[in-house]
Biopython code that builds the backbone (N, CA, C, O; Angstrom):
import numpy as np
from Bio.PDB.StructureBuilder import StructureBuilder

atoms = [
    (1, "MET", "N", (103.652, 15.914, 250.774)),
    (1, "MET", "CA", (105.064, 16.152, 250.183)),
    (1, "MET", "C", (105.844, 14.863, 249.586)),
    (1, "MET", "O", (106.248, 14.733, 248.431)),
    (2, "ASN", "N", (105.961, 13.903, 250.702)),
    (2, "ASN", "CA", (106.251, 12.759, 250.447)),
    (2, "ASN", "C", (105.322, 11.603, 249.539)),
    (2, "ASN", "O", (105.690, 10.442, 249.359)),
    (3, "GLU", "N", (104.532, 11.969, 249.217)),
    (3, "GLU", "CA", (103.278, 11.330, 248.186)),
    (3, "GLU", "C", (104.317, 11.950, 246.796)),
    (3, "GLU", "O", (104.851, 11.250, 245.935)),
    (4, "LEU", "N", (104.366, 13.152, 246.899)),
    (4, "LEU", "CA", (104.702, 13.952, 245.426)),
    (4, "LEU", "C", (106.195, 13.190, 245.193)),
    (4, "LEU", "O", (106.403, 12.553, 244.161)),
    (5, "ILE", "N", (107.217, 13.322, 246.260)),
    (5, "ILE", "CA", (108.017, 12.336, 245.617)),
    (5, "ILE", "C", (108.168, 11.111, 245.474)),
    (5, "ILE", "O", (109.034, 10.653, 244.728)),
    (6, "ARG", "N", (107.385, 10.407, 246.139)),
    (6, "ARG", "CA", (107.352, 8.718, 245.928)),
    (6, "ARG", "C", (106.908, 8.621, 244.370)),
    (6, "ARG", "O", (107.366, 7.758, 243.621)),
    (7, "GLN", "N", (106.032, 9.531, 243.991)),
    (7, "GLN", "CA", (105.365, 9.227, 242.814)),
    (7, "GLN", "C", (106.450, 9.871, 241.433)),
    (7, "GLN", "O", (106.160, 9.497, 240.296)),
    (8, "ALA", "N", (107.550, 10.735, 241.608)),
    (8, "ALA", "CA", (108.070, 11.010, 240.975)),
    (8, "ALA", "C", (109.440, 10.225, 240.428)),
    (8, "ALA", "O", (110.104, 10.220, 239.392)),
    (9, "GLN", "N", (109.479, 9.455, 241.952)),
    (9, "GLN", "CA", (110.521, 8.421, 241.820)),
    (9, "GLN", "C", (109.973, 7.188, 241.263)),
    (9, "GLN", "O", (110.856, 6.426, 240.872)),
    (10, "MET", "N", (108.465, 6.653, 241.070)),
    (10, "MET", "CA", (108.316, 5.297, 240.456)),
    (10, "MET", "C", (107.561, 6.182, 238.654)),
    (10, "MET", "O", (107.223, 5.618, 237.613)),
    (11, "MET", "N", (107.559, 7.337, 238.933)),
    (11, "MET", "CA", (107.809, 7.481, 236.885)),
    (11, "MET", "C", (109.135, 7.620, 236.548)),
    (11, "MET", "O", (109.425, 7.361, 235.380)),
    (12, "GLN", "N", (110.024, 7.975, 237.310)),
    (12, "GLN", "CA", (110.833, 8.036, 236.442)),
    (12, "GLN", "C", (111.531, 6.516, 236.737)),
    (12, "GLN", "O", (112.563, 6.274, 236.111)),
    (13, "LYS", "N", (111.012, 5.493, 237.656)),
    (13, "LYS", "CA", (111.734, 4.072, 237.241)),
    (13, "LYS", "C", (110.881, 3.634, 236.077)),
    (13, "LYS", "O", (111.340, 2.842, 235.254)),
    (14, "LYS", "N", (109.470, 4.191, 235.959)),
    (14, "LYS", "CA", (108.928, 3.554, 234.851)),
    (14, "LYS", "C", (109.851, 4.075, 233.791)),
    (14, "LYS", "O", (110.417, 3.164, 233.187)),
    (15, "MET", "N", (110.113, 5.091, 233.458)),
    (15, "MET", "CA", (110.893, 5.907, 232.213)),
    (15, "MET", "C", (111.804, 5.319, 232.048)),
    (15, "MET", "O", (112.043, 5.064, 230.867)),
    (16, "LEU", "N", (112.786, 4.794, 233.095)),
    (16, "LEU", "CA", (113.856, 4.068, 232.682)),
    (16, "LEU", "C", (113.611, 2.483, 231.874)),
    (16, "LEU", "O", (114.053, 2.038, 230.815)),
    (17, "LYS", "N", (112.733, 1.931, 232.879)),
    (17, "LYS", "CA", (112.542, 0.662, 232.181)),
    (17, "LYS", "C", (112.174, 0.736, 230.784)),
    (17, "LYS", "O", (112.595, 0.027, 229.870)),
    (18, "THR", "N", (111.043, 2.013, 230.712)),
    (18, "THR", "CA", (110.683, 1.719, 229.437)),
    (18, "THR", "C", (111.990, 2.449, 228.212)),
    (18, "THR", "O", (112.030, 2.191, 227.009)),
    (19, "GLN", "N", (112.814, 3.250, 228.867)),
    (19, "GLN", "CA", (113.890, 3.709, 227.585)),
    (19, "GLN", "C", (114.829, 2.146, 227.346)),
    (19, "GLN", "O", (115.293, 1.765, 226.271)),
    (20, "GLU", "N", (114.908, 1.573, 228.415)),
    (20, "GLU", "CA", (115.867, 0.123, 228.004)),
    (20, "GLU", "C", (114.773, -0.979, 227.364)),
    (20, "GLU", "O", (115.234, -1.972, 226.803)),
    (21, "GLU", "N", (113.607, -0.831, 227.437)),
    (21, "GLU", "CA", (112.754, -1.473, 226.649)),
    (21, "GLU", "C", (112.666, -1.023, 225.100)),
    (21, "GLU", "O", (112.349, -1.871, 224.265)),
    (22, "MET", "N", (112.895, 0.074, 224.777)),
    (22, "MET", "CA", (112.234, 0.810, 223.564)),
    (22, "MET", "C", (113.988, 0.655, 223.164)),
    (22, "MET", "O", (114.270, 0.610, 221.966)),
    (23, "ALA", "N", (114.639, 0.611, 223.758)),
    (23, "ALA", "CA", (115.831, 0.412, 223.130)),
    (23, "ALA", "C", (116.120, -0.826, 222.209)),
    (23, "ALA", "O", (116.734, -0.851, 221.143)),
    (24, "LYS", "N", (115.407, -2.029, 223.024)),
    (24, "LYS", "CA", (115.414, -3.260, 222.056)),
    (24, "LYS", "C", (114.291, -3.269, 221.077)),
    (24, "LYS", "O", (113.967, -4.255, 220.415)),
    (25, "LYS", "N", (113.819, -2.296, 221.041)),
    (25, "LYS", "CA", (112.477, -2.619, 219.717)),
    (25, "LYS", "C", (113.181, -1.809, 218.596)),
    (25, "LYS", "O", (113.822, -0.762, 218.686)),
    (26, "GLU", "N", (112.921, -2.490, 217.634)),
    (26, "GLU", "CA", (113.021, -2.263, 216.009)),
    (26, "GLU", "C", (112.475, -1.572, 215.285)),
    (26, "GLU", "O", (111.249, -1.607, 215.389)),
    (27, "VAL", "N", (112.983, -0.751, 214.364)),
    (27, "VAL", "CA", (111.807, 0.043, 213.432)),
    (27, "VAL", "C", (112.976, -0.481, 211.991)),
    (27, "VAL", "O", (114.171, -0.778, 211.995)),
    (28, "GLU", "N", (111.898, -0.399, 210.827)),
    (28, "GLU", "CA", (112.609, -0.589, 209.391)),
    (28, "GLU", "C", (111.595, 0.311, 208.791)),
    (28, "GLU", "O", (110.435, 0.523, 209.144)),
    (29, "THR", "N", (112.459, 0.916, 207.559)),
    (29, "THR", "CA", (111.846, 1.672, 206.406)),
    (29, "THR", "C", (112.772, 1.334, 204.832)),
    (29, "THR", "O", (113.933, 0.929, 204.794)),
    (30, "SER", "N", (111.920, 1.620, 203.669)),
    (30, "SER", "CA", (112.293, 1.348, 202.827)),
    (30, "SER", "C", (112.025, 2.672, 201.783)),
    (30, "SER", "O", (110.981, 3.270, 201.523)),
    (31, "VAL", "N", (113.334, 2.857, 201.331)),
    (31, "VAL", "CA", (112.921, 4.071, 200.258)),
    (31, "VAL", "C", (113.472, 3.953, 199.133)),
    (31, "VAL", "O", (114.540, 3.345, 199.207)),
    (32, "GLY", "N", (113.049, 4.441, 197.623)),
    (32, "GLY", "CA", (113.282, 4.312, 196.338)),
    (32, "GLY", "C", (112.594, 3.159, 196.163)),
    (32, "GLY", "O", (113.289, 2.353, 195.546)),
    (33, "GLY", "N", (111.385, 2.681, 196.480)),
    (33, "GLY", "CA", (110.622, 2.086, 196.297)),
    (33, "GLY", "C", (110.978, 0.452, 196.346)),
    (33, "GLY", "O", (110.632, -0.387, 195.514)),
    (34, "GLY", "N", (111.896, 0.207, 197.750)),
    (34, "GLY", "CA", (112.546, -0.720, 197.919)),
    (34, "GLY", "C", (113.853, -1.144, 197.675)),
    (34, "GLY", "O", (114.379, -2.233, 197.907)),
    (35, "MET", "N", (114.375, 0.050, 197.086)),
    (35, "MET", "CA", (115.998, -0.263, 197.112)),
    (35, "MET", "C", (117.073, -0.002, 197.729)),
    (35, "MET", "O", (118.210, -0.395, 197.468)),
    (36, "VAL", "N", (116.532, 1.018, 198.995)),
    (36, "VAL", "CA", (117.340, 0.547, 200.124)),
    (36, "VAL", "C", (116.275, 0.517, 201.499)),
    (36, "VAL", "O", (115.134, 0.924, 201.722)),
    (37, "THR", "N", (117.302, -0.181, 202.245)),
    (37, "THR", "CA", (115.854, -0.788, 203.523)),
    (37, "THR", "C", (116.901, -0.580, 204.493)),
    (37, "THR", "O", (118.000, -1.057, 204.208)),
    (38, "VAL", "N", (116.753, 0.145, 205.772)),
    (38, "VAL", "CA", (117.648, 0.458, 206.845)),
    (38, "VAL", "C", (116.640, 0.147, 208.060)),
    (38, "VAL", "O", (115.494, 0.574, 208.204)),
    (39, "ARG", "N", (117.348, -0.679, 208.861)),
    (39, "ARG", "CA", (116.724, -1.102, 210.188)),
    (39, "ARG", "C", (117.266, -0.402, 211.348)),
    (39, "ARG", "O", (118.416, 0.006, 211.184)),
    (40, "ALA", "N", (116.742, -0.167, 212.453)),
    (40, "ALA", "CA", (117.610, 0.237, 213.692)),
    (40, "ALA", "C", (116.754, -0.116, 214.918)),
    (40, "ALA", "O", (115.651, -0.660, 214.966)),
    (41, "ASN", "N", (117.520, 0.319, 215.857)),
    (41, "ASN", "CA", (116.433, 0.173, 217.033)),
    (41, "ASN", "C", (115.877, 1.589, 217.445)),
    (41, "ASN", "O", (116.179, 2.595, 216.802)),
    (42, "CYS", "N", (115.106, 1.619, 218.473)),
    (42, "CYS", "CA", (114.717, 2.791, 219.089)),
    (42, "CYS", "C", (116.015, 3.786, 219.629)),
    (42, "CYS", "O", (115.958, 5.015, 219.607)),
    (43, "ALA", "N", (116.976, 3.140, 220.027)),
    (43, "ALA", "CA", (118.061, 4.035, 220.558)),
    (43, "ALA", "C", (118.444, 4.811, 219.573)),
    (43, "ALA", "O", (119.088, 5.778, 219.977)),
    (44, "GLY", "N", (118.306, 4.766, 218.492)),
    (44, "GLY", "CA", (118.918, 5.360, 217.056)),
    (44, "GLY", "C", (120.034, 4.818, 216.292)),
    (44, "GLY", "O", (120.573, 5.306, 215.299)),
    (45, "GLU", "N", (120.440, 3.154, 217.234)),
    (45, "GLU", "CA", (121.532, 2.304, 216.516)),
    (45, "GLU", "C", (120.765, 1.646, 215.495)),
    (45, "GLU", "O", (119.744, 0.978, 215.662)),
    (46, "ILE", "N", (121.499, 1.962, 214.173)),
    (46, "ILE", "CA", (121.351, 1.608, 212.722)),
    (46, "ILE", "C", (121.689, -0.242, 212.709)),
    (46, "ILE", "O", (122.871, -0.583, 212.697)),
    (47, "LEU", "N", (120.964, -0.960, 212.711)),
    (47, "LEU", "CA", (121.327, -2.335, 212.865)),
    (47, "LEU", "C", (121.770, -2.880, 211.359)),
    (47, "LEU", "O", (122.532, -3.837, 211.227)),
    (48, "SER", "N", (121.230, -2.192, 210.303)),
    (48, "SER", "CA", (121.241, -3.136, 209.251)),
    (48, "SER", "C", (120.609, -2.043, 207.882)),
    (48, "SER", "O", (119.665, -1.257, 207.798)),
    (49, "VAL", "N", (121.792, -2.541, 206.859)),
    (49, "VAL", "CA", (121.333, -1.636, 205.736)),
    (49, "VAL", "C", (121.405, -2.663, 204.683)),
    (49, "VAL", "O", (122.402, -3.366, 204.517)),
    (50, "LYS", "N", (119.663, -2.783, 203.534)),
    (50, "LYS", "CA", (120.224, -3.598, 202.306)),
    (50, "LYS", "C", (119.981, -2.551, 201.603)),
    (50, "LYS", "O", (119.186, -1.659, 201.899)),
    (51, "ILE", "N", (120.982, -2.652, 200.178)),
    (51, "ILE", "CA", (120.927, -2.099, 199.341)),
    (51, "ILE", "C", (120.281, -3.003, 197.783)),
    (51, "ILE", "O", (120.626, -4.145, 197.479)),
    (52, "ASP", "N", (119.681, -2.471, 197.295)),
    (52, "ASP", "CA", (119.391, -3.393, 196.027)),
    (52, "ASP", "C", (120.285, -2.953, 194.883)),
    (52, "ASP", "O", (120.390, -1.813, 194.430)),
    (53, "PRO", "N", (120.933, -4.096, 194.482)),
    (53, "PRO", "CA", (122.254, -3.991, 193.456)),
    (53, "PRO", "C", (121.997, -3.107, 192.015)),
    (53, "PRO", "O", (122.883, -2.750, 191.239)),
    (54, "VAL", "N", (120.880, -2.916, 191.913)),
    (54, "VAL", "CA", (120.480, -2.161, 190.475)),
    (54, "VAL", "C", (120.999, -0.757, 191.118)),
    (54, "VAL", "O", (121.652, -0.183, 190.246)),
    (55, "VAL", "N", (120.956, -0.003, 192.290)),
    (55, "VAL", "CA", (121.452, 1.391, 192.654)),
    (55, "VAL", "C", (122.752, 1.403, 192.287)),
    (55, "VAL", "O", (123.239, 2.478, 191.938)),
    (56, "LEU", "N", (123.439, 0.384, 192.295)),
    (56, "LEU", "CA", (125.026, 0.614, 192.542)),
    (56, "LEU", "C", (125.656, 1.344, 191.514)),
    (56, "LEU", "O", (126.756, 1.895, 191.490)),
    (57, "GLU", "N", (124.443, 1.217, 190.366)),
    (57, "GLU", "CA", (125.533, 1.789, 189.127)),
    (57, "GLU", "C", (125.235, 3.739, 189.399)),
    (57, "GLU", "O", (125.947, 4.605, 188.893)),
    (58, "ASP", "N", (124.429, 3.916, 190.003)),
    (58, "ASP", "CA", (124.184, 5.518, 190.637)),
    (58, "ASP", "C", (124.534, 5.727, 191.512)),
    (58, "ASP", "O", (123.669, 5.626, 192.381)),
    (59, "VAL", "N", (125.770, 6.105, 191.968)),
    (59, "VAL", "CA", (126.271, 6.622, 193.461)),
    (59, "VAL", "C", (125.739, 7.818, 194.061)),
    (59, "VAL", "O", (125.422, 7.806, 195.251)),
    (60, "ASP", "N", (125.617, 8.808, 193.381)),
    (60, "ASP", "CA", (124.521, 9.666, 193.830)),
    (60, "ASP", "C", (122.929, 9.552, 194.005)),
    (60, "ASP", "O", (122.266, 10.076, 194.900)),
    (61, "MET", "N", (122.587, 8.962, 193.231)),
    (61, "MET", "CA", (121.221, 8.211, 193.686)),
    (61, "MET", "C", (121.523, 7.293, 194.660)),
    (61, "MET", "O", (120.468, 6.957, 195.197)),
    (62, "LEU", "N", (122.331, 6.810, 195.073)),
    (62, "LEU", "CA", (122.285, 5.503, 196.481)),
    (62, "LEU", "C", (122.882, 6.414, 197.844)),
    (62, "LEU", "O", (122.447, 6.197, 198.975)),
    (63, "GLN", "N", (123.818, 7.341, 197.594)),
    (63, "GLN", "CA", (123.749, 8.142, 198.535)),
    (63, "GLN", "C", (122.706, 8.878, 199.091)),
    (63, "GLN", "O", (122.404, 8.833, 200.283)),
    (64, "ASP", "N", (122.027, 9.706, 198.058)),
    (64, "ASP", "CA", (120.835, 10.245, 198.703)),
    (64, "ASP", "C", (119.614, 9.060, 199.483)),
    (64, "ASP", "O", (118.777, 9.152, 200.381)),
    (65, "LEU", "N", (120.053, 8.060, 198.630)),
    (65, "LEU", "CA", (118.637, 6.845, 199.115)),
    (65, "LEU", "C", (118.912, 6.457, 200.769)),
    (65, "LEU", "O", (118.147, 6.401, 201.732)),
    (66, "VAL", "N", (120.270, 6.236, 200.627)),
    (66, "VAL", "CA", (120.924, 5.952, 202.160)),
    (66, "VAL", "C", (120.614, 6.820, 202.971)),
    (66, "VAL", "O", (119.992, 6.502, 203.985)),
    (67, "LEU", "N", (120.977, 8.149, 202.715)),
    (67, "LEU", "CA", (120.410, 9.095, 203.448)),
    (67, "LEU", "C", (119.295, 9.450, 204.174)),
    (67, "LEU", "O", (119.019, 9.685, 205.350)),
    (68, "SER", "N", (118.707, 9.413, 203.042)),
    (68, "SER", "CA", (116.853, 9.529, 202.939)),
    (68, "SER", "C", (116.268, 8.367, 204.003)),
    (68, "SER", "O", (115.268, 8.494, 204.709)),
    (69, "ALA", "N", (117.318, 6.991, 203.914)),
    (69, "ALA", "CA", (116.513, 5.893, 204.847)),
    (69, "ALA", "C", (116.839, 5.914, 206.159)),
    (69, "ALA", "O", (116.133, 5.477, 207.069)),
    (70, "VAL", "N", (118.188, 6.552, 206.292)),
    (70, "VAL", "CA", (118.583, 6.526, 207.958)),
    (70, "VAL", "C", (117.890, 7.650, 208.181)),
    (70, "VAL", "O", (117.192, 7.180, 209.080)),
    (71, "ASN", "N", (117.548, 8.677, 208.093)),
    (71, "ASN", "CA", (116.834, 10.060, 208.640)),
    (71, "ASN", "C", (115.240, 9.254, 209.291)),
    (71, "ASN", "O", (114.495, 9.329, 210.268)),
    (72, "GLU", "N", (115.343, 8.685, 208.322)),
    (72, "GLU", "CA", (113.461, 8.218, 208.311)),
    (72, "GLU", "C", (112.962, 7.065, 209.241)),
    (72, "GLU", "O", (111.916, 6.886, 209.865)),
    (73, "VAL", "N", (114.380, 6.192, 209.056)),
    (73, "VAL", "CA", (114.488, 5.087, 210.072)),
    (73, "VAL", "C", (114.622, 5.731, 211.697)),
    (73, "VAL", "O", (113.995, 5.459, 212.721)),
    (74, "ILE", "N", (115.618, 6.601, 211.450)),
    (74, "ILE", "CA", (115.923, 7.205, 213.211)),
    (74, "ILE", "C", (114.644, 8.410, 213.859)),
    (74, "ILE", "O", (114.383, 8.693, 215.028)),
    (75, "LYS", "N", (114.021, 8.939, 212.538)),
    (75, "LYS", "CA", (112.482, 9.638, 212.970)),
    (75, "LYS", "C", (111.740, 8.756, 213.755)),
    (75, "LYS", "O", (111.343, 9.021, 214.890)),
    (76, "LYS", "N", (111.466, 7.256, 212.902)),
    (76, "LYS", "CA", (110.245, 6.267, 213.322)),
    (76, "LYS", "C", (110.737, 6.120, 214.667)),
    (76, "LYS", "O", (109.987, 6.376, 215.608)),
    (77, "GLY", "N", (112.367, 5.590, 214.927)),
    (77, "GLY", "CA", (112.486, 5.216, 216.234)),
    (77, "GLY", "C", (112.131, 6.402, 217.383)),
    (77, "GLY", "O", (111.552, 6.042, 218.408)),
    (78, "LYS", "N", (112.489, 7.828, 217.195)),
    (78, "LYS", "CA", (111.721, 8.659, 218.110)),
    (78, "LYS", "C", (110.583, 8.741, 218.188)),
    (78, "LYS", "O", (109.851, 8.851, 219.172)),
    (79, "ASP", "N", (110.399, 8.695, 217.247)),
    (79, "ASP", "CA", (108.873, 8.915, 216.954)),
    (79, "ASP", "C", (108.179, 7.969, 218.259)),
    (79, "ASP", "O", (107.467, 8.435, 219.147)),
    (80, "LEU", "N", (108.578, 6.576, 218.118)),
    (80, "LEU", "CA", (108.248, 5.828, 218.729)),
    (80, "LEU", "C", (108.282, 5.427, 220.410)),
    (80, "LEU", "O", (107.504, 4.715, 221.047)),
    (81, "MET", "N", (109.317, 6.064, 220.791)),
    (81, "MET", "CA", (109.907, 6.246, 221.786)),
    (81, "MET", "C", (109.091, 7.491, 222.530)),
    (81, "MET", "O", (108.599, 7.280, 223.638)),
    (82, "GLN", "N", (108.993, 8.451, 222.063)),
    (82, "GLN", "CA", (108.218, 9.887, 222.452)),
    (82, "GLN", "C", (106.584, 9.105, 222.887)),
    (82, "GLN", "O", (106.008, 9.195, 223.971)),
    (83, "GLY", "N", (106.212, 8.492, 221.881)),
    (83, "GLY", "CA", (104.638, 8.021, 222.056)),
    (83, "GLY", "C", (104.667, 7.478, 223.981)),
    (83, "GLY", "O", (104.129, 7.819, 225.034)),
    (84, "GLU", "N", (105.791, 6.330, 223.423)),
    (84, "GLU", "CA", (105.993, 5.280, 224.781)),
    (84, "GLU", "C", (106.248, 6.369, 226.248)),
    (84, "GLU", "O", (105.677, 6.033, 227.286)),
    (85, "MET", "N", (106.928, 7.368, 226.247)),
    (85, "MET", "CA", (107.081, 8.346, 227.089)),
    (85, "MET", "C", (105.820, 9.229, 227.352)),
    (85, "MET", "O", (105.406, 9.420, 228.495)),
    (86, "ALA", "N", (105.362, 9.641, 226.488)),
    (86, "ALA", "CA", (104.282, 10.622, 226.739)),
    (86, "ALA", "C", (103.172, 9.858, 227.474)),
    (86, "ALA", "O", (102.605, 10.504, 228.356)),
    (87, "GLN", "N", (102.740, 8.533, 227.259)),
    (87, "GLN", "CA", (102.045, 7.502, 228.366)),
    (87, "GLN", "C", (102.260, 7.624, 229.532)),
    (87, "GLN", "O", (101.430, 8.138, 230.282)),
    (88, "ILE", "N", (103.420, 7.179, 229.940)),
    (88, "ILE", "CA", (104.129, 7.307, 231.087)),
    (88, "ILE", "C", (104.234, 8.623, 231.995)),
    (88, "ILE", "O", (104.086, 8.580, 233.216)),
    (89, "THR", "N", (104.555, 10.017, 231.146)),
    (89, "THR", "CA", (104.617, 10.936, 231.521)),
    (89, "THR", "C", (103.162, 12.352, 231.598)),
    (89, "THR", "O", (103.053, 13.482, 232.073)),
    (90, "GLY", "N", (102.220, 11.302, 230.747)),
    (90, "GLY", "CA", (100.856, 12.085, 230.675)),
    (90, "GLY", "C", (100.881, 13.070, 229.759)),
    (90, "GLY", "O", (99.974, 13.901, 229.818)),
    (91, "GLY", "N", (102.082, 13.222, 228.546)),
    (91, "GLY", "CA", (102.276, 14.385, 227.640)),
    (91, "GLY", "C", (102.851, 15.347, 228.551)),
    (91, "GLY", "O", (103.154, 16.410, 228.009)),
    (92, "MET", "N", (103.065, 15.267, 229.696)),
    (92, "MET", "CA", (104.237, 16.170, 230.033)),
    (92, "MET", "C", (105.578, 16.838, 229.610)),
    (92, "MET", "O", (106.243, 16.771, 230.644)),
    (93, "LYS", "N", (106.143, 17.286, 228.911)),
    (93, "LYS", "CA", (107.345, 17.750, 228.422)),
    (93, "LYS", "C", (108.558, 17.993, 229.832)),
    (93, "LYS", "O", (108.654, 18.845, 230.715)),
    (94, "ILE", "N", (109.299, 16.838, 229.489)),
    (94, "ILE", "CA", (110.523, 17.040, 230.561)),
    (94, "ILE", "C", (111.823, 17.210, 229.823)),
    (94, "ILE", "O", (112.334, 16.556, 228.915)),
    (95, "PRO", "N", (112.224, 18.325, 230.507)),
    (95, "PRO", "CA", (113.372, 18.480, 229.479)),
    (95, "PRO", "C", (114.234, 18.135, 229.580)),
    (95, "PRO", "O", (114.565, 18.168, 230.765)),
    (96, "GLY", "N", (115.362, 17.523, 228.612)),
    (96, "GLY", "CA", (116.342, 16.733, 228.558)),
    (96, "GLY", "C", (116.385, 15.058, 228.550)),
    (96, "GLY", "O", (117.279, 14.219, 228.662)),
    (97, "LEU", "N", (114.648, 15.020, 228.320)),
    (97, "LEU", "CA", (114.412, 13.384, 228.615)),
    (97, "LEU", "C", (114.575, 12.831, 226.889)),
    (97, "LEU", "O", (115.102, 11.725, 226.764)),
    (98, "PHE", "N", (114.185, 13.489, 225.715)),
    (98, "PHE", "CA", (114.182, 13.150, 224.724)),
    (98, "PHE", "C", (115.347, 13.690, 223.578)),
    (98, "PHE", "O", (115.315, 13.271, 222.421)),
]
sb = StructureBuilder()
sb.init_structure("model")
sb.init_model(0)
sb.init_chain("A")
sb.init_seg("    ")
for serial, (resi, resn, name, xyz) in enumerate(atoms, 1):
    if name == "N":
        sb.init_residue(resn, " ", resi, " ")
    sb.init_atom(name, np.array(xyz, "f"), 0.0, 1.0, " ", f" {name:<3s}", serial, name[0])
structure = sb.get_structure()
């Protein structure tokens, strides 16, 4: 029983360390042929948004592109985080982890 508890504690430490490291990793995505580019970290924080001035003339399109780019970059970050965590947990689904 003590061995099982020790292993769980080690896994928890690895998961916390991985979460901290992943929060520093950055992902980027572009939409609309590069008209909007969004960069974020794997913790889901948006770091930058670049907009091609050509799109400024069409507000509706710009709004759609920004929304699309933000959703895509957050998804990329989550997918990367889940992949890293799956390596630690052996693919086990742990409630409340993600």
